[in-house]
C-alpha positions, 0 to 999 in steps of 0.5 A: 500500500502506498503512504497516501492510501494508508493516510486516507484509511487512517483518516476515514477510521478516525472520522467513523470512530469519532461519529460513533463516539458522538452518537453514543454520548449525544443526549438526544432530546425526546419529542416535545409534543405528542404525536397522534394519528387516527388509523382507519378501521378499514385497514385492519381485517376483522 
């Protein structure tokens, strides 16, 4: 492998690991308003 390929692979690995760590530590807020949806009874077999 050439030196440039090794650098690109190392940078890609750092970006992926950084993204994974960010997603694991990010405290995603819950939805602030409730979601309601009315389902039509014709969609369900009786």
